[in-house]
C-alpha positions as MATLAB code, in Angstrom:
seq = 'XXXXXXXXXXXXXXXXXXXXXXXXXXXXXXXXXXXXXXXXXXXXXXXXXXXXXXXXXXXXXXXXXXXXXXXXXXXXXXXXXXXXXXXXXXXXXXXXXXXXXXXXXXXXXXXXXXXXXXXXXXXXXXXXXXXXXXXXXXXXXXXXXXXXXXXXXXXXXXXXXXXXXXXXXXXXXXXXXXXXXXXXXXXXXXXXXXXXXXXXXXXXXXXXXXXXX';
ca = [
     -48.306  -82.499   40.480;
     -50.890  -81.113   38.067;
     -53.058  -78.397   39.587;
     -55.975  -76.749   37.856;
     -55.943  -72.990   38.396;
     -59.184  -71.060   38.210;
     -58.903  -67.273   38.434;
     -62.192  -65.683   39.438;
     -63.506  -62.276   40.404;
     -65.627  -64.024   43.033;
     -63.797  -67.028   44.457;
     -66.687  -67.878   46.787;
     -69.085  -68.232   43.866;
     -66.544  -70.223   41.858;
     -65.866  -72.596   44.751;
     -69.595  -72.980   45.445;
     -70.104  -73.971   41.811;
     -67.450  -76.683   42.200;
     -69.117  -77.917   45.391;
     -72.553  -78.121   43.790;
     -71.194  -79.810   40.672;
     -69.202  -82.424   42.612;
     -71.949  -83.047   45.198;
     -69.662  -84.345   47.959;
     -70.921  -86.350   50.893;
     -67.806  -86.062   53.071;
     -66.143  -82.670   53.370;
     -63.370  -81.158   55.476;
     -63.613  -77.411   56.026;
     -60.759  -74.936   56.238;
     -60.596  -72.123   58.747;
     -59.278  -68.606   58.307;
     -60.809  -65.520   56.732;
     -61.002  -66.536   53.080;
     -63.692  -69.279   53.349;
     -66.185  -67.189   55.325;
     -67.975  -65.843   52.252;
     -68.029  -69.286   50.655;
     -69.630  -70.888   53.699;
     -72.242  -68.141   53.931;
     -73.036  -68.651   50.255;
     -73.309  -72.432   50.610;
     -75.793  -71.938   53.450;
     -78.217  -70.409   50.927;
     -78.008  -73.334   48.494;
     -80.481  -76.173   48.185;
     -78.509  -79.337   48.903;
     -78.924  -82.754   50.474;
     -77.350  -81.532   53.703;
     -78.687  -84.386   55.904;
     -76.583  -86.820   53.853;
     -73.347  -84.910   54.474;
     -70.648  -85.482   57.085;
     -68.602  -82.345   57.784;
     -65.135  -82.474   59.305;
     -62.362  -79.910   59.746;
     -58.828  -79.701   58.369;
     -57.485  -78.016   61.495;
     -58.454  -76.193   64.666;
     -56.861  -73.972   67.261;
     -56.747  -75.389   70.770;
     -59.492  -73.117   72.067;
     -63.106  -73.584   73.100;
     -65.689  -73.796   70.298;
     -67.063  -70.361   71.183;
     -63.636  -68.668   71.145;
     -63.191  -65.916   68.505;
     -60.199  -67.824   67.067;
     -62.106  -71.090   66.671;
     -62.457  -72.403   63.129;
     -65.571  -74.251   64.243;
     -67.141  -71.042   65.510;
     -66.599  -69.330   62.147;
     -68.005  -72.288   60.193;
     -70.920  -72.659   62.618;
     -71.893  -69.002   62.377;
     -71.702  -68.876   58.588;
     -72.889  -72.350   57.537;
     -73.309  -75.168   60.006;
     -75.982  -73.525   62.175;
     -78.087  -73.066   59.034;
     -77.985  -76.581   57.559;
     -78.664  -80.088   58.831;
     -75.362  -81.788   58.022;
     -73.706  -84.133   60.513;
     -70.876  -82.104   62.023;
     -67.711  -83.611   63.489;
     -65.753  -80.764   65.021;
     -62.197  -81.025   66.250;
     -62.057  -80.903   70.081;
     -60.149  -77.662   70.421;
     -60.933  -77.363   74.118;
     -59.045  -80.588   74.884;
     -56.687  -80.553   71.873;
     -56.991  -84.341   71.775;
     -55.622  -85.531   68.435;
     -56.280  -89.182   69.207;
     -59.951  -88.475   69.886;
     -60.415  -86.885   66.480;
     -58.550  -89.694   64.767;
     -60.952  -92.098   66.483;
     -63.881  -90.057   65.196;
     -62.531  -90.134   61.647;
     -62.170  -93.908   61.762;
     -65.565  -94.391   63.413;
     -67.350  -92.513   60.650;
     -65.176  -93.218   57.621;
     -63.780  -96.663   58.411;
     -60.446  -98.019   59.540;
     -58.629  -97.440   56.266;
     -57.022  -94.116   55.382;
     -59.945  -91.669   55.076;
     -60.662  -90.409   51.572;
     -62.796  -87.267   51.754;
     -64.858  -86.390   48.722;
     -63.762  -82.756   49.024;
     -61.400  -80.787   51.219;
     -61.241  -76.998   51.297;
     -57.769  -75.629   52.000;
     -55.963  -72.312   52.060;
     -52.388  -71.244   51.454;
     -50.603  -69.009   53.941;
     -48.057  -66.404   52.930;
     -45.394  -68.839   54.167;
     -46.829  -71.693   52.108;
     -48.545  -73.484   54.980;
     -51.873  -75.232   54.585;
     -54.248  -76.494   57.265;
     -51.883  -76.232   60.290;
     -48.939  -77.803   58.494;
     -46.167  -75.215   58.611;
     -42.763  -75.128   56.903;
     -40.164  -77.035   58.897;
     -42.625  -78.516   61.392;
     -42.168  -82.220   62.250;
     -45.885  -82.761   61.581;
     -45.083  -82.606   57.864;
     -43.222  -85.906   58.113;
     -45.987  -87.790   59.931;
     -46.977  -90.877   57.938;
     -48.940  -92.966   60.449;
     -51.252  -90.718   62.424;
     -54.265  -89.022   60.856;
     -54.330  -86.062   63.258;
     -51.529  -84.419   65.213;
     -51.091  -81.541   67.637;
     -48.876  -78.691   66.440;
     -47.294  -76.062   68.692;
     -47.602  -72.471   67.450;
     -46.780  -69.079   69.009;
     -50.437  -68.023   69.301;
     -52.352  -71.243   69.970;
     -51.444  -74.898   69.702;
     -53.472  -76.566   66.983;
     -54.855  -79.837   65.725;
     -54.365  -80.655   62.068;
     -55.027  -83.407   59.599;
     -51.772  -84.885   58.334;
     -50.499  -85.035   54.773;
     -51.523  -88.685   54.205;
     -55.152  -87.701   54.868;
     -55.012  -84.598   52.687;
     -53.332  -86.525   49.884;
     -56.003  -89.243   49.964;
     -58.846  -86.823   49.287;
     -60.641  -87.097   45.959;
     -60.699  -83.330   45.377;
     -58.735  -80.612   47.167;
     -59.885  -77.048   46.520;
     -57.442  -74.339   47.544;
     -58.968  -70.900   48.128;
     -56.393  -68.143   47.691;
     -57.112  -64.419   47.952;
     -55.084  -61.245   48.287;
     -51.828  -59.938   46.891;
     -49.983  -61.092   50.024;
     -50.609  -64.704   48.924;
     -49.386  -64.251   45.343;
     -45.755  -65.157   45.940;
     -46.637  -68.242   47.984;
     -49.078  -69.432   45.325;
     -46.490  -68.978   42.597;
     -43.993  -70.989   44.613;
     -46.528  -73.742   45.237;
     -47.404  -73.938   41.549;
     -43.691  -74.079   40.740;
     -43.417  -77.160   42.937;
     -41.234  -75.757   45.699;
     -41.012  -77.826   48.850;
     -43.755  -76.009   50.739;
     -46.496  -77.692   52.787;
     -49.259  -76.673   50.377;
     -47.258  -78.049   47.453;
     -46.967  -81.419   49.181;
     -50.709  -82.014   49.094;
     -51.015  -84.589   46.323;
     -54.748  -85.218   46.236;
     -56.279  -87.127   43.348;
     -57.456  -83.836   41.873;
     -56.441  -80.330   42.899;
     -58.169  -77.097   41.932;
     -56.743  -73.730   42.974;
     -59.357  -70.974   43.019;
     -57.569  -67.623   43.166;
     -58.782  -64.058   42.968;
     -57.193  -61.523   40.646;
     -54.870  -60.165   43.333;
     -53.422  -63.573   44.181;
     -53.325  -64.967   40.657;
     -49.940  -65.762   39.096;
     -48.828  -62.993   36.803;
     -51.202  -60.412   38.263;
     -49.996  -56.861   38.541;
];
């Protein structure tokens, strides 16, 4: 799988440039710490936000105001400041079927093909809430599944959905992610490496970049 790698001092600015150049209308947002700055930056940009449908790649099974909620982070940094149509995962009920229904209602009955999906890479090679060795990695039929984790159960989009996206942008920062990124780029059998979107761009900072000291 060919992946474009962009090493940037400011990965938020680099990812925002990609967003503005591609002008997506359907987007799935990642959670975690790394995208916060990107979302805050996007909130300052002139864009046709009313034409956009925003979804999520994954969510912890918590209420939307919980500190661990991906929706809460995205809402505070971006979604409360723009007029996009937001389709959050129901963390409070952890109902995978309900979110699959929402995807099909908005995007049609075929396999959804997002214009752009933001993703991260964990130190263990996970992406969204698809973790090494988890049965969710082998799901081929469902669009959304519930995943048990030690901290919180989670909802996650499945690999067929992530692979159908037109552009997947991985945001990778910090030296602790360097080894995982190198393994993904080498094609090891890690969840992040199994995302086979039509186009993949990895935006990494200097600390995470392959070959960095």
